[in-house]
C-alpha positions as CSV (number, residue, x, y, z in Angstrom):
1,M,-9.4,-24.9,27.1
2,Y,-9.0,-26.5,23.7
3,D,-12.5,-26.6,23.9
4,W,-13.2,-23.2,24.7
5,V,-10.6,-21.8,21.7
6,V,-12.6,-23.8,19.5
7,M,-15.6,-22.5,20.0
8,G,-14.5,-19.1,19.9
9,E,-12.8,-19.2,16.6
10,W,-16.7,-20.6,15.6
11,V,-18.1,-17.6,17.1
12,E,-15.7,-15.6,15.0
13,I,-17.1,-17.8,12.1
14,A,-20.4,-17.2,12.8
15,V,-20.0,-13.4,13.1
16,R,-17.8,-13.2,10.0
17,W,-20.4,-14.6,8.0
18,L,-23.4,-13.3,9.4
19,H,-20.9,-9.4,8.2
20,V,-20.6,-10.9,4.8
21,I,-24.4,-11.9,4.9
22,T,-25.5,-8.6,6.0
23,G,-23.4,-6.7,4.0
24,I,-24.4,-8.0,0.4
25,A,-28.1,-7.3,1.4
26,W,-27.2,-3.6,2.4
27,I,-24.8,-3.1,-0.7
28,G,-27.1,-4.5,-2.9
29,S,-29.9,-2.8,-2.2
30,S,-28.0,0.3,-2.0
31,F,-27.0,-0.2,-5.7
32,Y,-30.4,-1.2,-6.7
33,F,-31.8,2.0,-5.3
34,I,-29.5,4.4,-6.6
35,A,-29.8,3.0,-10.4
36,L,-33.4,2.9,-9.9
37,D,-33.4,6.7,-9.0
38,L,-30.8,7.7,-11.7
39,G,-33.3,5.9,-14.4
40,L,-36.4,7.4,-13.8
41,R,-38.3,9.0,-16.3
42,K,-41.0,11.3,-16.5
43,T,-44.0,10.3,-18.8
44,P,-47.0,12.1,-19.8
45,S,-49.4,9.8,-17.8
46,L,-47.3,10.1,-14.3
47,P,-50.0,10.5,-11.4
48,P,-49.6,14.1,-9.9
49,L,-46.7,14.5,-7.5
50,A,-45.0,11.6,-8.6
51,H,-41.3,12.4,-10.2
52,G,-40.7,9.7,-12.4
53,E,-41.3,6.0,-13.5
54,E,-39.6,2.9,-14.8
55,W,-40.4,-0.4,-15.8
56,Q,-38.2,-3.1,-15.2
57,V,-38.6,-7.4,-16.1
58,H,-36.9,-9.9,-13.2
59,G,-37.9,-13.6,-12.3
60,G,-40.5,-13.9,-14.9
61,G,-42.4,-10.8,-13.9
62,F,-42.9,-7.0,-14.6
63,Y,-42.7,-3.9,-12.0
64,H,-43.8,-0.6,-12.6
65,I,-42.2,2.0,-10.0
66,Q,-42.9,5.1,-9.7
67,K,-41.5,7.5,-7.5
68,Y,-42.4,10.4,-5.3
69,L,-40.1,13.6,-4.0
70,V,-42.5,14.3,-0.9
71,A,-45.1,11.6,-0.8
72,P,-48.3,10.5,-2.8
73,E,-51.4,12.2,-1.7
74,F,-52.4,8.7,0.6
75,L,-50.0,6.7,2.3
76,P,-50.3,2.8,1.9
77,E,-51.2,0.3,4.8
78,H,-47.7,-1.7,4.1
79,L,-45.0,0.6,3.9
80,T,-41.7,-1.2,3.6
81,W,-38.3,0.5,5.2
82,F,-34.9,-0.4,4.3
83,K,-32.6,0.1,7.4
84,W,-32.0,-3.5,9.0
85,E,-29.7,-4.4,6.3
86,S,-27.6,-1.3,7.4
87,Y,-28.0,-1.5,11.1
88,A,-26.6,-5.5,11.3
89,T,-23.7,-4.8,8.9
90,W,-22.2,-2.2,11.3
91,L,-22.8,-4.1,14.7
92,S,-22.0,-7.4,13.2
93,G,-18.7,-5.6,12.1
94,F,-18.3,-3.7,15.1
95,A,-18.5,-7.4,16.8
96,M,-15.8,-8.3,14.8
97,L,-13.5,-5.4,15.3
98,V,-14.1,-6.2,18.8
99,L,-13.4,-10.2,18.6
100,V,-10.2,-9.9,16.3
101,Y,-8.6,-6.4,17.1
102,Y,-10.4,-5.3,20.5
103,M,-9.3,-8.8,22.1
104,G,-6.5,-9.4,20.4
105,A,-4.9,-6.1,20.2
106,D,-1.2,-6.7,21.3
107,L,-1.5,-9.3,18.3
108,Y,-3.1,-7.3,15.7
109,M,-3.8,-3.6,16.8
110,I,-0.3,-2.7,18.4
111,D,3.2,-2.2,16.5
112,P,5.9,-1.3,18.7
113,T,7.6,-0.3,15.6
114,V,4.9,2.5,15.0
115,L,3.9,3.6,18.5
116,E,4.1,2.4,21.9
117,L,0.7,1.2,23.3
118,T,-1.1,-1.0,25.5
119,G,-4.2,-2.7,24.6
120,W,-6.7,-0.2,26.3
121,Q,-4.8,3.1,24.4
122,A,-5.3,1.6,21.2
123,I,-8.9,0.5,21.9
124,L,-9.8,3.7,23.3
125,I,-8.0,5.8,19.9
126,S,-10.3,3.2,17.7
127,L,-13.5,4.2,19.5
128,A,-12.9,7.8,19.5
129,S,-11.6,8.0,15.8
130,L,-15.0,6.5,15.0
131,A,-17.0,8.6,16.6
132,F,-14.8,11.4,15.3
133,G,-15.7,10.6,11.9
134,W,-19.0,10.8,12.0
135,L,-19.3,14.5,13.8
136,A,-16.9,15.6,11.4
137,Y,-18.4,14.0,8.3
138,D,-22.3,15.3,9.5
139,R,-20.4,18.5,10.5
140,I,-19.1,18.7,6.7
141,C,-22.2,17.9,4.9
142,K,-24.9,20.3,7.1
143,A,-22.2,23.0,6.4
144,F,-22.3,22.4,2.3
145,V,-26.1,20.8,1.8
146,N,-26.9,23.4,-0.8
147,A,-23.5,23.4,-1.7
148,N,-22.4,21.1,-4.8
149,Q,-21.9,18.0,-4.2
150,T,-18.8,17.4,-5.3
151,A,-17.2,20.2,-3.1
152,V,-18.7,18.2,-0.1
153,M,-16.8,14.9,-1.5
154,V,-13.8,16.8,-1.9
155,A,-13.9,18.1,1.8
156,L,-14.9,14.4,2.6
157,F,-11.6,13.2,0.6
158,V,-9.7,15.5,3.0
159,V,-10.4,14.4,5.9
160,L,-10.6,10.4,4.9
161,I,-6.2,11.7,3.5
162,G,-5.8,12.7,7.2
163,M,-7.5,9.6,8.7
164,S,-5.2,7.5,6.7
165,W,-2.1,9.0,7.8
166,F,-3.4,8.6,11.5
167,Y,-3.8,5.4,11.9
168,T,-0.9,4.6,9.9
169,S,0.9,6.8,12.7
170,V,-0.8,4.8,15.5
171,F,-1.9,1.2,14.4
172,S,-0.2,-1.6,12.9
173,G,-0.5,-1.4,9.1
174,R,-3.2,-4.1,9.1
175,A,-5.3,-2.5,11.6
176,A,-4.7,1.0,10.2
177,L,-6.3,0.0,6.7
178,L,-9.3,-2.0,8.9
179,H,-10.1,0.8,10.8
180,L,-10.0,3.1,7.7
181,G,-12.9,0.8,6.1
182,A,-14.7,0.5,9.9
183,F,-14.1,4.4,10.1
184,T,-15.8,4.9,6.9
185,A,-18.4,2.3,6.9
186,T,-19.2,3.8,10.0
187,I,-20.3,7.4,8.8
188,M,-21.9,5.2,6.0
189,S,-24.3,3.1,8.5
190,A,-25.1,6.5,10.7
191,N,-25.9,8.1,7.8
192,V,-28.8,5.8,7.3
193,F,-29.3,5.5,11.3
194,M,-29.3,9.6,12.1
195,I,-30.4,11.0,9.0
196,I,-31.7,9.1,6.3
197,I,-34.8,7.2,8.1
198,P,-35.2,9.8,10.3
199,N,-35.9,12.1,7.7
200,Q,-38.2,9.5,6.6
201,K,-40.3,9.3,9.6
202,V,-40.6,12.7,9.9
203,V,-42.4,12.4,6.3
204,V,-44.9,9.6,7.1
205,A,-45.6,11.4,10.7
206,D,-46.4,14.7,8.3
207,L,-48.5,12.6,6.2
208,K,-50.7,10.6,9.0
209,A,-51.4,14.3,10.5
210,G,-52.7,15.3,7.6
211,Q,-50.1,18.0,6.8
212,K,-48.0,17.9,3.6
213,P,-43.7,17.2,4.1
214,D,-41.2,19.6,4.0
215,P,-39.5,18.4,0.8
216,K,-35.8,19.3,2.6
217,Y,-35.9,15.9,4.4
218,G,-36.1,13.9,0.8
219,K,-33.2,15.9,-0.4
220,I,-30.8,15.2,2.2
221,A,-31.5,12.0,2.5
222,K,-30.8,11.5,-0.8
223,Q,-27.4,13.3,-0.5
224,R,-26.3,10.9,2.2
225,S,-27.6,7.6,0.2
226,L,-25.5,9.2,-3.0
227,H,-22.3,9.5,-0.5
228,N,-22.9,5.7,0.6
229,N,-23.1,4.7,-2.8
230,Y,-19.8,6.2,-3.8
231,L,-18.2,5.3,-0.3
232,T,-19.3,1.2,-0.9
233,L,-16.2,-0.2,-3.0
234,P,-13.6,1.8,-0.8
235,V,-14.8,-0.1,2.1
236,L,-15.1,-3.6,0.7
237,F,-11.3,-3.0,-0.6
238,L,-10.3,-1.7,3.1
239,M,-12.1,-4.4,4.8
240,L,-10.3,-7.2,2.8
241,S,-6.9,-5.2,2.5
242,N,-5.9,-7.5,5.7
243,H,-5.0,-10.5,3.3
244,Y,-2.7,-8.6,1.7
245,P,0.4,-7.6,2.9
246,L,1.6,-5.7,0.0
247,V,-1.5,-3.5,0.6
248,F,-1.2,-2.6,4.3
249,A,2.5,-3.4,5.6
250,T,4.7,-1.1,3.2
251,P,5.5,2.3,4.3
252,Y,3.0,4.3,1.4
253,N,-0.1,2.2,3.1
254,W,-2.0,5.4,4.1
255,I,-1.4,6.7,0.5
256,I,-2.4,3.4,-1.7
257,A,-5.8,3.4,0.4
258,C,-6.2,7.3,-0.4
259,L,-5.8,6.0,-4.3
260,V,-8.4,2.9,-3.2
261,F,-11.2,6.3,-2.5
262,L,-10.1,7.8,-5.6
263,M,-10.7,4.3,-7.7
264,G,-14.4,3.8,-6.0
265,V,-15.1,7.2,-7.1
266,T,-14.4,6.6,-10.6
267,I,-16.1,3.2,-10.9
268,R,-19.3,4.5,-9.3
269,H,-19.0,7.4,-11.6
270,W,-19.0,4.5,-14.5
271,F,-22.0,3.2,-13.8
272,N,-24.1,6.0,-12.2
273,S,-23.5,7.6,-15.9
274,R,-24.7,4.7,-17.2
275,H,-28.0,4.2,-14.8
276,A,-28.8,7.7,-15.7
277,R,-28.5,7.1,-19.5
278,L,-25.6,10.0,-19.8
279,G,-23.5,7.5,-22.2
280,S,-20.9,5.4,-20.8
281,P,-17.6,7.8,-19.8
282,H,-14.9,4.9,-20.8
283,W,-12.0,7.4,-19.6
284,T,-12.9,6.6,-16.0
285,W,-11.8,2.9,-16.4
286,A,-8.2,4.0,-17.6
287,L,-8.3,6.6,-14.8
288,T,-8.8,3.4,-12.3
289,A,-6.3,1.2,-13.8
290,L,-3.7,4.1,-13.8
291,L,-4.5,4.4,-10.4
292,F,-4.5,0.8,-9.8
293,L,-1.0,0.5,-11.4
294,I,0.2,3.3,-9.0
295,A,-0.6,1.6,-6.1
296,A,0.7,-1.6,-7.0
297,W,4.0,0.4,-7.7
298,L,3.9,2.4,-4.4
299,S,3.5,-1.3,-2.7
300,T,7.1,-2.4,-3.9
301,A,8.9,1.6,-4.3
302,P,10.6,0.5,-1.3
303,M,12.7,-2.3,-2.8
304,K,13.1,-0.4,-6.2
305,H,17.0,-0.9,-5.8
306,W,16.7,-4.6,-5.8
307,P,17.8,-6.8,-8.5
308,E,14.9,-8.7,-10.7
309,E,13.6,-11.5,-9.2
310,A,12.9,-14.7,-11.1
311,R,9.4,-17.0,-10.5
312,L,9.9,-19.5,-7.3
313,D,9.7,-22.9,-9.1
314,G,9.3,-24.9,-6.1
315,A,12.8,-26.5,-5.8
316,A,12.9,-26.7,-2.3
317,L,16.6,-28.4,-2.6
318,T,18.3,-25.2,-4.3
319,L,16.8,-23.1,-1.8
320,A,18.2,-25.3,1.3
321,A,21.4,-25.3,-0.2
322,A,21.6,-21.2,-0.9
323,P,24.0,-19.2,0.8
324,G,22.3,-17.6,4.1
325,F,19.8,-20.8,4.4
326,E,21.4,-21.6,7.9
327,E,21.2,-17.8,8.8
328,V,17.3,-17.8,7.4
329,V,16.2,-21.2,9.7
330,S,17.5,-19.8,13.0
331,I,15.9,-16.4,12.3
332,V,12.6,-18.0,11.5
333,Q,12.4,-20.5,14.1
334,T,13.2,-17.6,16.5
335,R,11.0,-15.3,15.5
336,C,7.7,-17.4,14.0
337,S,8.0,-20.6,15.1
338,M,6.2,-20.0,18.5
339,C,2.9,-20.1,16.5
340,H,3.9,-21.5,13.5
341,A,4.6,-24.8,15.0
342,A,2.4,-28.0,14.7
343,E,1.6,-27.2,18.3
344,P,2.0,-23.3,18.9
345,V,2.7,-22.2,22.2
346,W,1.3,-18.7,21.4
347,E,-1.4,-18.4,24.1
348,G,-5.0,-18.6,22.1
349,L,-3.7,-20.4,19.0
350,A,-4.9,-24.1,18.8
351,W,-3.2,-24.4,15.4
352,P,-0.6,-22.5,13.2
353,P,-2.4,-19.9,11.3
354,K,-3.4,-20.4,8.0
355,D,-1.5,-23.9,8.2
356,V,1.6,-22.9,8.0
357,V,4.1,-24.6,9.9
358,L,8.3,-23.5,10.1
359,E,9.7,-26.1,12.2
360,T,12.0,-28.1,10.2
361,E,14.6,-26.8,7.1
362,A,12.3,-28.5,4.3
363,Q,8.9,-26.8,5.8
364,I,10.8,-23.8,5.6
365,A,12.5,-23.9,2.0
366,H,9.1,-25.0,0.9
367,E,7.5,-22.1,2.5
368,A,10.2,-19.5,0.6
369,R,7.7,-17.6,-1.3
370,R,5.4,-16.5,1.9
371,I,8.3,-15.9,4.3
372,F,10.0,-13.4,1.3
373,L,7.2,-11.6,0.7
374,Q,5.6,-11.6,4.3
375,S,8.6,-10.8,6.4
376,G,11.3,-9.6,3.7
377,V,9.3,-7.0,1.0
378,S,7.2,-6.3,3.7
379,H,6.8,-6.0,7.6
380,A,3.5,-8.2,7.8
381,M,5.1,-11.0,9.8
382,P,5.9,-10.9,12.4
383,P,2.2,-9.3,13.3
384,G,3.1,-6.3,15.0
385,N,6.8,-7.2,14.8
386,L,5.9,-9.1,18.4
387,S,8.8,-11.2,18.5
388,F,11.1,-8.0,17.2
389,M,12.7,-9.0,14.0
390,E,15.2,-6.9,13.3
391,P,16.0,-5.4,10.1
392,A,18.9,-7.0,9.3
393,E,17.4,-10.6,9.8
394,R,14.5,-9.5,7.1
395,A,17.4,-8.2,5.1
396,A,18.8,-11.9,5.7
397,I,16.0,-13.3,4.2
398,V,15.2,-11.2,1.2
399,D,19.4,-11.7,0.4
400,W,19.0,-15.7,0.9
401,F,15.7,-16.0,-1.2
402,R,17.7,-13.2,-4.1
403,S,21.0,-15.6,-4.1
404,T,18.9,-18.6,-5.4
405,G,17.9,-16.4,-8.7
406,T,14.5,-18.1,-7.9
407,Q,12.6,-15.4,-7.1
408,D,9.4,-13.8,-7.1
409,P,7.4,-12.1,-9.6
410,I,6.0,-8.6,-7.9
């Protein structure tokens, strides 16, 4: 049994590593080609039908790159396609979704205090929402293909706001933000699989048949590629959000997610403007910082009535002697130690999560900061509130931590 648990853990490690590797490859090529496209220049020496060119230096050599909006007069024998980076990123990400969230739905997806669901219900909602995301986005793009692309992005943002609220209304906070990232990543990968690559294949087929390709295919593909460029940074944030309870386990997590999408736009606008040689709109960084500070404030807004907390200095003895410690020990041992034990009794756990053991008074006092953040400030632990920690118990943890005068910097 133990060997199978270990092997399962290593399968998850391998898939996660693959997801990171392929994601880096996809994002790198995407950012590069957008920067290249924006930096193209028209020169008198351009060949017929060429749209622009750029000279680049890298790795001790020089590169001369030319872009054709439709295609050159002849098609070279070797043509490099950029598609498997996207496909492999989505496939490995979906595998992670299955391994962690679908197989552990009771632990990671379902929060009875949000909505009573069975494991299968949660999984079906997840799958249906991912499919809905692509259908809704594709409909928006086809309806506004010739319109100002800002209008398209605004319409997409409205959809993302709705999905942010929806996910936080059906799943645990951790699963909600992760799913919002998967929702967006599905749109991005489907853009490559359903639109960009098929359109490029149409152009290639026309060239081989001796026909002049219709430029609309390139225009549509560029539209979707630009959307992917602006969505990349928010997806990265949302995929990492499950490590930070102050992001996913607060009442305003869906608003924080929406602000993250706006920050992704402001950051990419600065870089894209630079690549296009349109100057450096530094105001975008000021706006990004403001949005970030608003998100940080929202994460602690529910505790604004609490007094200021001072930094925990590691004095476990002081914490153990504080009023309410005995009650906190009882709460933690009842609600947390089935997983956070030297030998966890929760099925499927071979060791305590993050090596945090909460069995003795000394261990609980030592982990005061984590207990305060994970179960007092936020509702991240227990995950999905599986052990049904009561609001009064969370308040007791906060009161104990406050009473020591050794508080946490939030």
